[in-house]
VMD Tcl script that builds the backbone (N, CA, C; Angstrom):
set m [mol new atoms 402]
animate dup $m
set s [atomselect $m all]
$s set {name element resname resid chain x y z} {
  {N N ASP 1 A -23.728 26.605 -305.804}
  {CA C ASP 1 A -24.709 27.314 -305.006}
  {C C ASP 1 A -24.039 28.280 -304.023}
  {N N VAL 2 A -23.058 29.013 -304.493}
  {CA C VAL 2 A -22.370 29.986 -303.645}
  {C C VAL 2 A -22.810 31.382 -304.060}
  {N N GLU 3 A -23.295 32.152 -303.092}
  {CA C GLU 3 A -23.669 33.534 -303.367}
  {C C GLU 3 A -22.416 34.396 -303.301}
  {N N PHE 4 A -22.358 35.409 -304.166}
  {CA C PHE 4 A -21.165 36.257 -304.200}
  {C C PHE 4 A -21.528 37.646 -304.658}
  {N N ASP 5 A -20.723 38.575 -304.219}
  {CA C ASP 5 A -20.784 39.951 -304.663}
  {C C ASP 5 A -19.871 40.042 -305.887}
  {N N LEU 6 A -20.309 40.687 -306.953}
  {CA C LEU 6 A -19.524 40.770 -308.182}
  {C C LEU 6 A -18.156 41.406 -307.958}
  {N N ASP 7 A -18.072 42.413 -307.103}
  {CA C ASP 7 A -16.799 43.072 -306.821}
  {C C ASP 7 A -15.833 42.119 -306.116}
  {N N THR 8 A -16.358 41.290 -305.227}
  {CA C THR 8 A -15.521 40.302 -304.532}
  {C C THR 8 A -14.979 39.282 -305.521}
  {N N LEU 9 A -15.835 38.774 -306.378}
  {CA C LEU 9 A -15.394 37.806 -307.390}
  {C C LEU 9 A -14.368 38.451 -308.316}
  {N N ASP 10 A -14.582 39.712 -308.666}
  {CA C ASP 10 A -13.644 40.439 -309.521}
  {C C ASP 10 A -12.255 40.512 -308.890}
  {N N THR 11 A -12.201 40.659 -307.577}
  {CA C THR 11 A -10.917 40.699 -306.875}
  {C C THR 11 A -10.155 39.394 -307.073}
  {N N TYR 12 A -10.839 38.278 -306.952}
  {CA C TYR 12 A -10.194 36.976 -307.151}
  {C C TYR 12 A -9.726 36.808 -308.597}
  {N N VAL 13 A -10.541 37.237 -309.541}
  {CA C VAL 13 A -10.179 37.114 -310.955}
  {C C VAL 13 A -8.961 37.984 -311.261}
  {N N LYS 14 A -8.954 39.207 -310.783}
  {CA C LYS 14 A -7.819 40.113 -311.025}
  {C C LYS 14 A -6.527 39.563 -310.427}
  {N N ALA 15 A -6.645 38.913 -309.297}
  {CA C ALA 15 A -5.457 38.388 -308.626}
  {C C ALA 15 A -4.853 37.210 -309.376}
  {N N THR 16 A -5.654 36.480 -310.126}
  {CA C THR 16 A -5.163 35.231 -310.713}
  {C C THR 16 A -5.184 35.178 -312.240}
  {N N TYR 17 A -5.797 36.138 -312.889}
  {CA C TYR 17 A -5.921 36.101 -314.347}
  {C C TYR 17 A -4.559 35.934 -315.006}
  {N N PRO 18 A -4.416 35.105 -315.998}
  {CA C PRO 18 A -5.411 34.314 -316.719}
  {C C PRO 18 A -5.536 32.875 -316.214}
  {N N ASP 19 A -5.073 32.570 -315.020}
  {CA C ASP 19 A -5.052 31.203 -314.507}
  {C C ASP 19 A -6.359 30.873 -313.790}
  {N N LEU 20 A -7.324 30.323 -314.532}
  {CA C LEU 20 A -8.632 29.994 -313.981}
  {C C LEU 20 A -8.515 28.947 -312.876}
  {N N ARG 21 A -7.620 28.013 -313.025}
  {CA C ARG 21 A -7.437 26.971 -312.009}
  {C C ARG 21 A -7.006 27.597 -310.679}
  {N N LYS 22 A -6.083 28.544 -310.735}
  {CA C LYS 22 A -5.626 29.219 -309.512}
  {C C LYS 22 A -6.775 30.006 -308.888}
  {N N CYS 23 A -7.590 30.637 -309.728}
  {CA C CYS 23 A -8.738 31.386 -309.226}
  {C C CYS 23 A -9.677 30.454 -308.464}
  {N N LEU 24 A -9.997 29.319 -309.049}
  {CA C LEU 24 A -10.876 28.353 -308.384}
  {C C LEU 24 A -10.258 27.844 -307.084}
  {N N ASN 25 A -8.941 27.639 -307.096}
  {CA C ASN 25 A -8.258 27.166 -305.890}
  {C C ASN 25 A -8.289 28.199 -304.769}
  {N N LEU 26 A -8.365 29.476 -305.103}
  {CA C LEU 26 A -8.484 30.517 -304.079}
  {C C LEU 26 A -9.933 30.710 -303.634}
  {N N VAL 27 A -10.857 30.586 -304.586}
  {CA C VAL 27 A -12.269 30.804 -304.277}
  {C C VAL 27 A -12.819 29.677 -303.387}
  {N N GLN 28 A -12.429 28.445 -303.653}
  {CA C GLN 28 A -12.991 27.314 -302.901}
  {C C GLN 28 A -12.816 27.433 -301.391}
  {N N PRO 29 A -11.589 27.644 -300.881}
  {CA C PRO 29 A -11.473 27.731 -299.422}
  {C C PRO 29 A -12.059 29.025 -298.844}
  {N N ASN 30 A -12.320 30.002 -299.701}
  {CA C ASN 30 A -12.898 31.262 -299.245}
  {C C ASN 30 A -14.409 31.297 -299.417}
  {N N SER 31 A -14.989 30.152 -299.746}
  {CA C SER 31 A -16.443 30.010 -299.849}
  {C C SER 31 A -16.908 29.217 -298.635}
  {N N GLN 32 A -17.591 29.909 -297.744}
  {CA C GLN 32 A -18.026 29.265 -296.510}
  {C C GLN 32 A -19.500 29.545 -296.280}
  {N N GLY 33 A -20.238 28.515 -295.952}
  {CA C GLY 33 A -21.660 28.681 -295.668}
  {C C GLY 33 A -22.443 29.218 -296.842}
  {N N GLY 34 A -22.017 28.876 -298.068}
  {CA C GLY 34 A -22.731 29.326 -299.256}
  {C C GLY 34 A -22.441 30.764 -299.646}
  {N N GLN 35 A -21.414 31.366 -299.065}
  {CA C GLN 35 A -21.041 32.747 -299.356}
  {C C GLN 35 A -19.569 32.816 -299.746}
  {N N LEU 36 A -19.260 33.639 -300.736}
  {CA C LEU 36 A -17.872 33.922 -301.089}
  {C C LEU 36 A -17.416 35.096 -300.239}
  {N N LEU 37 A -16.404 34.837 -299.410}
  {CA C LEU 37 A -15.919 35.858 -298.484}
  {C C LEU 37 A -14.962 36.822 -299.160}
  {N N GLN 38 A -14.919 38.054 -298.662}
  {CA C GLN 38 A -13.917 39.022 -299.100}
  {C C GLN 38 A -12.554 38.432 -298.774}
  {N N PRO 39 A -11.556 38.623 -299.640}
  {CA C PRO 39 A -10.240 38.017 -299.392}
  {C C PRO 39 A -9.656 38.298 -298.012}
  {N N GLY 40 A -9.756 39.502 -297.511}
  {CA C GLY 40 A -9.184 39.835 -296.219}
  {C C GLY 40 A -9.984 39.324 -295.036}
  {N N ARG 41 A -11.214 38.917 -295.270}
  {CA C ARG 41 A -12.085 38.501 -294.169}
  {C C ARG 41 A -12.168 36.990 -294.016}
  {N N ALA 42 A -11.512 36.269 -294.884}
  {CA C ALA 42 A -11.575 34.808 -294.821}
  {C C ALA 42 A -10.631 34.310 -293.731}
  {N N ASP 43 A -11.201 33.690 -292.713}
  {CA C ASP 43 A -10.382 33.189 -291.611}
  {C C ASP 43 A -9.558 31.978 -292.025}
  {N N VAL 44 A -10.178 31.066 -292.756}
  {CA C VAL 44 A -9.518 29.813 -293.089}
  {C C VAL 44 A -8.981 29.820 -294.512}
  {N N GLY 45 A -9.429 30.765 -295.318}
  {CA C GLY 45 A -9.097 30.754 -296.735}
  {C C GLY 45 A -7.637 31.035 -297.043}
  {N N THR 46 A -7.283 30.712 -298.246}
  {CA C THR 46 A -5.921 30.927 -298.712}
  {C C THR 46 A -5.725 32.396 -299.065}
  {N N GLN 47 A -4.630 32.970 -298.612}
  {CA C GLN 47 A -4.321 34.352 -298.953}
  {C C GLN 47 A -3.189 34.391 -299.972}
  {N N ASP 48 A -3.157 35.419 -300.744}
  {CA C ASP 48 A -2.178 35.573 -301.799}
  {C C ASP 48 A -1.861 37.058 -301.895}
  {N N TRP 49 A -0.598 37.415 -302.153}
  {CA C TRP 49 A -0.232 38.833 -302.212}
  {C C TRP 49 A -1.039 39.569 -303.265}
  {N N ARG 50 A -1.389 38.876 -304.357}
  {CA C ARG 50 A -2.160 39.538 -305.413}
  {C C ARG 50 A -3.550 39.896 -304.940}
  {N N LEU 51 A -4.190 38.994 -304.207}
  {CA C LEU 51 A -5.527 39.273 -303.683}
  {C C LEU 51 A -5.511 40.496 -302.779}
  {N N LYS 52 A -4.605 40.489 -301.841}
  {CA C LYS 52 A -4.533 41.590 -300.881}
  {C C LYS 52 A -4.164 42.898 -301.577}
  {N N SER 53 A -3.257 42.845 -302.542}
  {CA C SER 53 A -2.856 44.078 -303.219}
  {C C SER 53 A -3.995 44.653 -304.063}
  {N N VAL 54 A -4.771 43.800 -304.719}
  {CA C VAL 54 A -5.927 44.294 -305.485}
  {C C VAL 54 A -6.891 45.006 -304.540}
  {N N GLU 55 A -7.148 44.385 -303.385}
  {CA C GLU 55 A -8.026 45.011 -302.395}
  {C C GLU 55 A -7.482 46.371 -301.952}
  {N N LEU 56 A -6.187 46.431 -301.706}
  {CA C LEU 56 A -5.578 47.688 -301.270}
  {C C LEU 56 A -5.653 48.757 -302.357}
  {N N PHE 57 A -5.362 48.378 -303.610}
  {CA C PHE 57 A -5.470 49.345 -304.704}
  {C C PHE 57 A -6.896 49.854 -304.846}
  {N N LYS 58 A -7.871 48.940 -304.761}
  {CA C LYS 58 A -9.275 49.343 -304.880}
  {C C LYS 58 A -9.663 50.311 -303.760}
  {N N ALA 59 A -9.052 50.140 -302.594}
  {CA C ALA 59 A -9.356 51.006 -301.449}
  {C C ALA 59 A -8.536 52.290 -301.471}
  {N N GLY 60 A -7.695 52.462 -302.497}
  {CA C GLY 60 A -6.877 53.661 -302.598}
  {C C GLY 60 A -5.662 53.651 -301.692}
  {N N GLN 61 A -5.307 52.502 -301.153}
  {CA C GLN 61 A -4.163 52.380 -300.249}
  {C C GLN 61 A -2.932 51.936 -301.036}
  {N N VAL 62 A -2.461 52.839 -301.884}
  {CA C VAL 62 A -1.382 52.547 -302.818}
  {C C VAL 62 A -0.074 52.225 -302.096}
  {N N ARG 63 A 0.273 53.012 -301.107}
  {CA C ARG 63 A 1.535 52.787 -300.388}
  {C C ARG 63 A 1.556 51.403 -299.733}
  {N N GLN 64 A 0.454 51.012 -299.115}
  {CA C GLN 64 A 0.387 49.698 -298.485}
  {C C GLN 64 A 0.467 48.590 -299.532}
  {N N ALA 65 A -0.190 48.781 -300.666}
  {CA C ALA 65 A -0.134 47.787 -301.743}
  {C C ALA 65 A 1.282 47.657 -302.278}
  {N N ARG 66 A 1.935 48.780 -302.472}
  {CA C ARG 66 A 3.321 48.774 -302.959}
  {C C ARG 66 A 4.222 48.027 -302.000}
  {N N MET 67 A 4.088 48.310 -300.716}
  {CA C MET 67 A 4.932 47.657 -299.715}
  {C C MET 67 A 4.653 46.153 -299.665}
  {N N LEU 68 A 3.399 45.773 -299.774}
  {CA C LEU 68 A 3.046 44.359 -299.752}
  {C C LEU 68 A 3.661 43.618 -300.929}
  {N N ILE 69 A 3.547 44.190 -302.126}
  {CA C ILE 69 A 4.093 43.542 -303.323}
  {C C ILE 69 A 5.610 43.436 -303.212}
  {N N ALA 70 A 6.243 44.500 -302.797}
  {CA C ALA 70 A 7.703 44.500 -302.686}
  {C C ALA 70 A 8.180 43.474 -301.655}
  {N N GLN 71 A 7.469 43.350 -300.545}
  {CA C GLN 71 A 7.871 42.415 -299.495}
  {C C GLN 71 A 7.527 40.967 -299.837}
  {N N SER 72 A 6.522 40.769 -300.674}
  {CA C SER 72 A 6.041 39.416 -300.959}
  {C C SER 72 A 6.685 38.783 -302.179}
  {N N THR 73 A 7.466 39.561 -302.914}
  {CA C THR 73 A 8.057 39.031 -304.137}
  {C C THR 73 A 9.577 39.152 -304.073}
  {N N SER 74 A 10.221 38.385 -304.918}
  {CA C SER 74 A 11.676 38.429 -305.006}
  {C C SER 74 A 12.065 38.817 -306.430}
  {N N PRO 75 A 13.333 39.106 -306.659}
  {CA C PRO 75 A 13.756 39.419 -308.030}
  {C C PRO 75 A 13.410 38.310 -309.023}
  {N N ASP 76 A 13.364 37.079 -308.548}
  {CA C ASP 76 A 13.005 35.959 -309.423}
  {C C ASP 76 A 11.539 36.005 -309.851}
  {N N ASP 77 A 10.713 36.736 -309.113}
  {CA C ASP 77 A 9.285 36.845 -309.417}
  {C C ASP 77 A 8.960 38.021 -310.340}
  {N N ALA 78 A 9.953 38.771 -310.754}
  {CA C ALA 78 A 9.722 40.015 -311.499}
  {C C ALA 78 A 8.840 39.804 -312.723}
  {N N ASP 79 A 9.128 38.781 -313.513}
  {CA C ASP 79 A 8.305 38.547 -314.707}
  {C C ASP 79 A 6.849 38.303 -314.341}
  {N N GLU 80 A 6.625 37.543 -313.294}
  {CA C GLU 80 A 5.264 37.258 -312.845}
  {C C GLU 80 A 4.554 38.541 -312.391}
  {N N VAL 81 A 5.279 39.401 -311.692}
  {CA C VAL 81 A 4.688 40.652 -311.207}
  {C C VAL 81 A 4.332 41.563 -312.378}
  {N N PHE 82 A 5.232 41.687 -313.336}
  {CA C PHE 82 A 4.946 42.546 -314.492}
  {C C PHE 82 A 3.783 41.982 -315.317}
  {N N THR 83 A 3.705 40.670 -315.444}
  {CA C THR 83 A 2.579 40.054 -316.154}
  {C C THR 83 A 1.282 40.325 -315.407}
  {N N TRP 84 A 1.309 40.218 -314.083}
  {CA C TRP 84 A 0.123 40.501 -313.277}
  {C C TRP 84 A -0.302 41.958 -313.465}
  {N N MET 85 A 0.664 42.880 -313.464}
  {CA C MET 85 A 0.337 44.292 -313.679}
  {C C MET 85 A -0.318 44.493 -315.046}
  {N N TYR 86 A 0.238 43.838 -316.063}
  {CA C TYR 86 A -0.295 43.957 -317.417}
  {C C TYR 86 A -1.702 43.362 -317.516}
  {N N ASN 87 A -1.919 42.245 -316.844}
  {CA C ASN 87 A -3.233 41.594 -316.894}
  {C C ASN 87 A -4.296 42.373 -316.136}
  {N N ASN 88 A -3.892 43.369 -315.372}
  {CA C ASN 88 A -4.828 44.174 -314.588}
  {C C ASN 88 A -4.742 45.649 -314.954}
  {N N LEU 89 A -4.707 45.936 -316.230}
  {CA C LEU 89 A -4.576 47.316 -316.688}
  {C C LEU 89 A -5.657 48.234 -316.138}
  {N N ASP 90 A -6.843 47.692 -315.860}
  {CA C ASP 90 A -7.910 48.553 -315.360}
  {C C ASP 90 A -7.655 49.049 -313.936}
  {N N LEU 91 A -6.679 48.478 -313.230}
  {CA C LEU 91 A -6.290 49.043 -311.936}
  {C C LEU 91 A -5.583 50.385 -312.122}
  {N N TRP 92 A -4.964 50.571 -313.265}
  {CA C TRP 92 A -4.130 51.758 -313.508}
  {C C TRP 92 A -4.864 52.827 -314.309}
  {N N GLY 93 A -5.941 52.466 -314.984}
  {CA C GLY 93 A -6.701 53.435 -315.754}
  {C C GLY 93 A -7.857 52.760 -316.454}
  {N N THR 94 A -8.945 53.491 -316.588}
  {CA C THR 94 A -10.140 52.895 -317.194}
  {C C THR 94 A -10.298 53.255 -318.664}
  {N N THR 95 A -9.530 54.224 -319.146}
  {CA C THR 95 A -9.640 54.591 -320.559}
  {C C THR 95 A -8.532 53.892 -321.349}
  {N N PRO 96 A -8.758 53.692 -322.645}
  {CA C PRO 96 A -7.709 53.073 -323.462}
  {C C PRO 96 A -6.399 53.857 -323.434}
  {N N GLU 97 A -6.476 55.171 -323.364}
  {CA C GLU 97 A -5.273 56.000 -323.339}
  {C C GLU 97 A -4.468 55.768 -322.057}
  {N N ARG 98 A -5.156 55.708 -320.942}
  {CA C ARG 98 A -4.470 55.472 -319.664}
  {C C ARG 98 A -3.888 54.057 -319.609}
  {N N GLN 99 A -4.608 53.116 -320.155}
  {CA C GLN 99 A -4.100 51.745 -320.185}
  {C C GLN 99 A -2.892 51.639 -321.111}
  {N N ASP 100 A -2.888 52.412 -322.195}
  {CA C ASP 100 A -1.708 52.449 -323.065}
  {C C ASP 100 A -0.500 53.015 -322.313}
  {N N GLN 101 A -0.726 54.059 -321.525}
  {CA C GLN 101 A 0.354 54.616 -320.707}
  {C C GLN 101 A 0.879 53.559 -319.738}
  {N N ALA 102 A -0.025 52.805 -319.149}
  {CA C ALA 102 A 0.370 51.756 -318.199}
  {C C ALA 102 A 1.223 50.694 -318.885}
  {N N ILE 103 A 0.850 50.328 -320.092}
  {CA C ILE 103 A 1.622 49.324 -320.838}
  {C C ILE 103 A 3.054 49.798 -321.040}
  {N N ILE 104 A 3.221 51.063 -321.398}
  {CA C ILE 104 A 4.574 51.600 -321.624}
  {C C ILE 104 A 5.381 51.595 -320.326}
  {N N ILE 105 A 4.756 52.000 -319.225}
  {CA C ILE 105 A 5.442 52.016 -317.928}
  {C C ILE 105 A 5.860 50.602 -317.537}
  {N N ILE 106 A 4.954 49.652 -317.690}
  {CA C ILE 106 A 5.252 48.258 -317.332}
  {C C ILE 106 A 6.370 47.715 -318.216}
  {N N ARG 107 A 6.292 47.993 -319.510}
  {CA C ARG 107 A 7.334 47.517 -320.426}
  {C C ARG 107 A 8.696 48.104 -320.072}
  {N N ASN 108 A 8.744 49.396 -319.800}
  {CA C ASN 108 A 10.019 50.034 -319.442}
  {C C ASN 108 A 10.595 49.442 -318.159}
  {N N SER 109 A 9.752 49.227 -317.189}
  {CA C SER 109 A 10.216 48.664 -315.927}
  {C C SER 109 A 10.668 47.222 -316.094}
  {N N ALA 110 A 9.945 46.466 -316.890}
  {CA C ALA 110 A 10.334 45.072 -317.135}
  {C C ALA 110 A 11.679 45.020 -317.861}
  {N N ALA 111 A 11.871 45.931 -318.811}
  {CA C ALA 111 A 13.137 45.970 -319.551}
  {C C ALA 111 A 14.293 46.357 -318.641}
  {N N ASN 112 A 14.032 47.208 -317.662}
  {CA C ASN 112 A 15.077 47.659 -316.742}
  {C C ASN 112 A 15.310 46.705 -315.573}
  {N N ALA 113 A 14.442 45.719 -315.398}
  {CA C ALA 113 A 14.511 44.842 -314.223}
  {C C ALA 113 A 15.873 44.173 -314.055}
  {N N SER 114 A 16.480 43.782 -315.153}
  {CA C SER 114 A 17.773 43.097 -315.041}
  {C C SER 114 A 18.929 44.082 -314.844}
  {N N LEU 115 A 18.663 45.376 -315.027}
  {CA C LEU 115 A 19.719 46.375 -314.915}
  {C C LEU 115 A 19.774 47.062 -313.552}
  {N N VAL 116 A 18.705 46.944 -312.772}
  {CA C VAL 116 A 18.650 47.660 -311.503}
  {C C VAL 116 A 19.348 46.879 -310.395}
  {N N ALA 117 A 19.880 47.622 -309.453}
  {CA C ALA 117 A 20.585 46.985 -308.330}
  {C C ALA 117 A 19.617 46.490 -307.264}
  {N N ASP 118 A 18.448 47.118 -307.172}
  {CA C ASP 118 A 17.501 46.762 -306.119}
  {C C ASP 118 A 16.118 46.527 -306.714}
  {N N HIS 119 A 15.654 45.314 -306.616}
  {CA C HIS 119 A 14.350 44.901 -307.143}
  {C C HIS 119 A 13.225 45.744 -306.549}
  {N N GLU 120 A 13.276 45.991 -305.246}
  {CA C GLU 120 A 12.202 46.711 -304.580}
  {C C GLU 120 A 12.082 48.150 -305.073}
  {N N ILE 121 A 13.213 48.795 -305.331}
  {CA C ILE 121 A 13.180 50.173 -305.833}
  {C C ILE 121 A 12.522 50.217 -307.208}
  {N N ASN 122 A 12.898 49.306 -308.090}
  {CA C ASN 122 A 12.314 49.266 -309.438}
  {C C ASN 122 A 10.815 48.997 -309.363}
  {N N LEU 123 A 10.426 48.039 -308.545}
  {CA C LEU 123 A 9.021 47.691 -308.401}
  {C C LEU 123 A 8.221 48.848 -307.803}
  {N N SER 124 A 8.766 49.470 -306.772}
  {CA C SER 124 A 8.089 50.602 -306.144}
  {C C SER 124 A 7.938 51.770 -307.104}
  {N N ALA 125 A 8.993 52.063 -307.850}
  {CA C ALA 125 A 8.925 53.153 -308.828}
  {C C ALA 125 A 7.878 52.862 -309.898}
  {N N THR 126 A 7.782 51.617 -310.309}
  {CA C THR 126 A 6.787 51.226 -311.312}
  {C C THR 126 A 5.380 51.479 -310.795}
  {N N ILE 127 A 5.111 51.056 -309.564}
  {CA C ILE 127 A 3.773 51.228 -308.997}
  {C C ILE 127 A 3.451 52.703 -308.806}
  {N N VAL 128 A 4.411 53.483 -308.358}
  {CA C VAL 128 A 4.207 54.927 -308.200}
  {C C VAL 128 A 3.861 55.549 -309.553}
  {N N GLU 129 A 4.609 55.181 -310.587}
  {CA C GLU 129 A 4.319 55.707 -311.944}
  {C C GLU 129 A 2.940 55.285 -312.410}
  {N N LEU 130 A 2.598 54.010 -312.202}
  {CA C LEU 130 A 1.295 53.515 -312.647}
  {C C LEU 130 A 0.148 54.245 -311.947}
  {N N CYS 131 A 0.311 54.479 -310.669}
  {CA C CYS 131 A -0.737 55.157 -309.918}
  {C C CYS 131 A -0.813 56.646 -310.229}
  {N N GLY 132 A 0.213 57.176 -310.853}
  {CA C GLY 132 A 0.235 58.593 -311.221}
  {C C GLY 132 A -0.294 58.878 -312.617}
  {N N ILE 133 A -0.770 57.857 -313.316}
  {CA C ILE 133 A -1.287 58.043 -314.677}
  {C C ILE 133 A -2.499 58.973 -314.627}
  {N N LYS 134 A -2.468 59.979 -315.509}
  {CA C LYS 134 A -3.589 60.937 -315.578}
  {C C LYS 134 A -4.145 61.009 -316.966}
}
mol reanalyze $m
mol bondsrecalc $m
mol representation Tube
mol addrep $m
């Protein structure tokens, strides 16, 4: 019996896909008084870099999202970050052609991850490329 805005629920799904259990674990503490709260507005709820970054991307705040992801992840998290990017292709483009471009960018960056000296530079360059898809 929790009321929710579809866009808010979509943010939680994008942050955790394909892990339904993780999605439920984030939604539960962010459901207060019969309402699902926006991720950034939940006082007591659990926060996650993916939730906040999805919100930032949706708001067009690419630089802030890039900085958040880079600061919240380590080189050991690279595979998880690239998988998250792949699972959220619609953040990078709504047409099949744009999503195909995103797949190539993500694949190239993932392949280069072990070759780069600085994880943050590779991750930042990937996000800049993804956001530049036309």
